[in-house]
C-alpha positions as CSV (number, residue, x, y, z in Angstrom):
1,M,33.6,-22.3,-128.5
2,Q,34.1,-24.7,-125.6
3,I,34.1,-22.9,-122.2
4,Y,35.2,-25.7,-119.9
5,T,38.8,-27.1,-120.1
6,R,38.7,-29.7,-117.2
7,V,42.1,-28.3,-116.0
8,G,40.3,-27.1,-112.9
9,D,38.8,-30.4,-112.0
10,K,41.9,-31.2,-109.9
11,G,42.4,-27.7,-108.5
12,F,44.6,-26.2,-111.1
13,T,44.4,-23.4,-113.6
14,K,46.7,-22.1,-116.3
15,V,48.1,-18.5,-116.3
16,I,49.4,-16.4,-119.1
17,G,52.2,-18.3,-120.8
18,G,50.6,-21.7,-120.0
19,E,52.1,-22.4,-116.6
20,K,49.8,-24.6,-114.4
21,L,49.2,-23.3,-110.9
22,A,47.0,-24.3,-108.0
23,K,43.8,-22.4,-107.8
24,D,44.6,-21.3,-104.3
25,S,48.1,-20.0,-105.1
26,T,48.8,-16.4,-104.1
27,R,49.0,-15.4,-107.8
28,V,45.6,-16.8,-108.7
29,T,44.1,-15.5,-105.4
30,A,45.4,-12.0,-106.2
31,Y,44.0,-11.7,-109.7
32,G,40.9,-13.6,-108.6
33,E,40.1,-10.9,-106.1
34,L,40.3,-8.3,-108.9
35,D,37.9,-10.4,-111.0
36,E,35.4,-10.3,-108.1
37,L,35.9,-6.6,-107.8
38,N,35.3,-6.1,-111.6
39,S,32.2,-8.1,-111.5
40,F,30.8,-6.1,-108.6
41,L,31.7,-2.9,-110.3
42,G,29.7,-4.0,-113.3
43,F,26.8,-4.4,-110.9
44,A,27.4,-1.0,-109.3
45,K,27.3,0.6,-112.8
46,S,23.8,-0.7,-113.4
47,F,22.5,1.8,-110.8
48,L,23.9,4.8,-112.6
49,K,22.1,7.0,-115.2
50,D,24.9,9.5,-115.8
51,E,26.6,8.3,-119.0
52,R,29.8,10.1,-118.2
53,L,30.2,8.1,-115.0
54,V,29.2,4.9,-116.7
55,D,31.9,5.5,-119.3
56,E,34.4,6.4,-116.6
57,L,33.7,3.2,-114.7
58,L,34.0,1.2,-117.9
59,T,37.5,2.6,-118.2
60,V,38.1,1.6,-114.6
61,Q,36.9,-1.9,-115.3
62,K,39.4,-2.2,-118.2
63,L,42.2,-1.0,-115.9
64,I,41.2,-3.6,-113.3
65,F,41.3,-6.2,-116.0
66,D,44.7,-4.9,-117.1
67,C,46.0,-5.1,-113.5
68,G,44.7,-8.7,-113.2
69,S,46.5,-9.5,-116.4
70,D,49.8,-8.1,-115.1
71,L,49.4,-10.4,-112.0
72,A,48.5,-13.4,-114.1
73,D,51.7,-13.2,-116.2
74,P,54.6,-14.8,-114.3
75,A,57.1,-13.8,-117.0
76,M,56.0,-10.1,-116.8
77,R,56.0,-9.9,-120.6
78,M,54.1,-6.7,-120.8
79,Q,53.3,-4.0,-118.2
80,R,49.7,-2.9,-118.6
81,I,49.3,-0.6,-115.5
82,T,51.5,2.4,-115.6
83,Q,52.1,5.6,-113.5
84,H,49.9,7.4,-116.0
85,D,46.9,5.2,-114.9
86,I,47.7,6.0,-111.2
87,D,47.9,9.7,-112.0
88,W,44.6,9.6,-113.8
89,L,43.0,7.9,-110.8
90,E,44.5,10.5,-108.4
91,S,43.0,13.3,-110.6
92,R,39.5,11.7,-110.4
93,I,39.9,11.3,-106.6
94,D,40.9,14.9,-106.2
95,E,37.9,16.0,-108.3
96,Y,35.3,13.8,-106.4
97,S,36.8,14.8,-103.0
98,T,35.6,18.4,-103.5
99,V,31.9,17.4,-103.9
100,P,30.8,16.3,-100.4
101,D,31.3,18.1,-97.2
102,E,34.6,17.4,-95.4
103,V,34.6,14.9,-92.6
104,E,37.0,14.3,-89.8
105,S,35.7,10.9,-88.8
106,F,35.0,7.6,-90.4
107,I,31.6,7.3,-92.2
108,L,29.4,4.2,-92.2
109,P,29.0,2.7,-95.7
110,G,25.6,3.2,-97.3
111,G,23.5,5.8,-99.0
112,S,21.9,5.5,-102.4
113,P,22.0,2.2,-104.3
114,A,24.9,3.4,-106.4
115,G,26.8,4.9,-103.5
116,S,26.3,1.8,-101.4
117,A,27.5,-0.5,-104.2
118,L,30.6,1.6,-104.7
119,H,31.3,1.3,-100.9
120,V,31.2,-2.5,-101.4
121,C,33.7,-2.0,-104.3
122,R,36.0,-0.1,-102.0
123,A,35.9,-3.0,-99.5
124,I,36.5,-5.6,-102.1
125,T,39.4,-3.5,-103.4
126,R,41.0,-3.5,-99.9
127,R,40.7,-7.3,-99.8
128,A,42.3,-7.5,-103.3
129,E,45.1,-5.2,-102.1
130,R,45.8,-7.5,-99.1
131,A,46.0,-10.5,-101.5
132,I,48.4,-8.6,-103.8
133,V,50.6,-7.7,-100.8
134,T,50.7,-11.4,-99.8
135,F,51.6,-12.3,-103.4
136,Q,54.3,-9.7,-103.7
137,W,56.3,-11.0,-100.7
138,T,57.4,-14.1,-102.7
139,N,56.9,-13.0,-106.4
140,D,58.2,-10.4,-108.7
141,M,55.5,-7.9,-109.9
142,F,55.3,-4.4,-111.3
143,S,55.1,-2.0,-108.4
144,E,52.5,0.1,-110.2
145,D,49.9,-2.7,-109.8
146,L,49.9,-2.4,-106.0
147,K,49.9,1.4,-106.2
148,F,47.0,1.3,-108.6
149,V,44.9,-0.9,-106.3
150,N,45.7,1.2,-103.3
151,R,44.5,4.3,-105.1
152,L,41.5,2.4,-106.5
153,S,40.0,2.0,-103.0
154,D,40.4,5.8,-102.4
155,Y,38.7,6.4,-105.8
156,F,35.7,4.2,-104.9
157,Y,35.4,6.0,-101.5
158,A,35.5,9.5,-103.1
159,L,33.1,8.5,-105.8
160,A,30.7,6.9,-103.4
161,R,30.6,10.0,-101.3
162,A,30.2,12.3,-104.3
163,I,27.3,10.2,-105.7
164,N,25.6,10.1,-102.3
165,K,25.9,13.9,-102.2
166,W,24.4,14.3,-105.7
167,D,21.6,11.9,-104.7
168,Y,20.9,14.0,-101.5
169,Q,22.1,11.2,-99.2
170,I,23.7,12.3,-95.9
171,D,26.7,10.4,-94.8
172,T,26.3,8.7,-91.5
173,L,29.3,9.5,-89.3
174,Y,30.8,6.8,-87.1
175,D,30.4,8.6,-83.8
176,R,32.3,6.3,-81.5
177,G,35.8,7.2,-82.7
178,G,37.9,10.3,-82.6
179,K,39.1,12.6,-85.4
180,V,40.9,10.5,-88.0
181,F,41.1,12.9,-91.0
182,H,43.3,15.9,-90.6
183,R,42.8,18.9,-92.8
184,E,46.1,20.5,-91.7
185,I,48.1,17.7,-93.4
186,T,48.3,18.0,-97.2
187,K,49.8,15.9,-100.0
188,N,52.7,18.4,-100.1
189,D,53.5,17.7,-96.5
190,I,53.5,13.9,-97.2
191,F,55.7,14.1,-100.3
192,K,58.3,16.4,-98.7
193,N,59.8,13.4,-96.8
């Protein structure tokens, strides 16, 4: 199989359906950020020994690829990311959030190799989210894709903190700021409005 197509030699690429776009278009940038995230997540997985977590992160990698495919399809032929996927991520976030001690301030990224790598995944996810927001101002897309990526950064944060706790790593609190997380506000309070 030939890997190179020469389409990119002049700064273009083809998306799902065959349309040719500039490699710096907002669409290509958005799904390209997800490709970078997925690659780094593969690296992060290499630090894990727990097969259950490795399998879960493989599922997450597939979902990230699905999200990128949604974004790479201008005709929106098939929706791959659904509310079910978002609900699943939220359930994982809720579970991992119970593992470490509660904090009321920001933490500095770090910890074990796996925890640190997942903090990098969180930051890459936020960059991908910004690229998707830029893309959605001028393009149609499935709203679930942006919701999914927004939850994904929370997932990596919660999992990084849980892994650091399991690896006996203590979070380093950012001590130059005030209280930013409020225990008195719950999801129910947010969803009432």
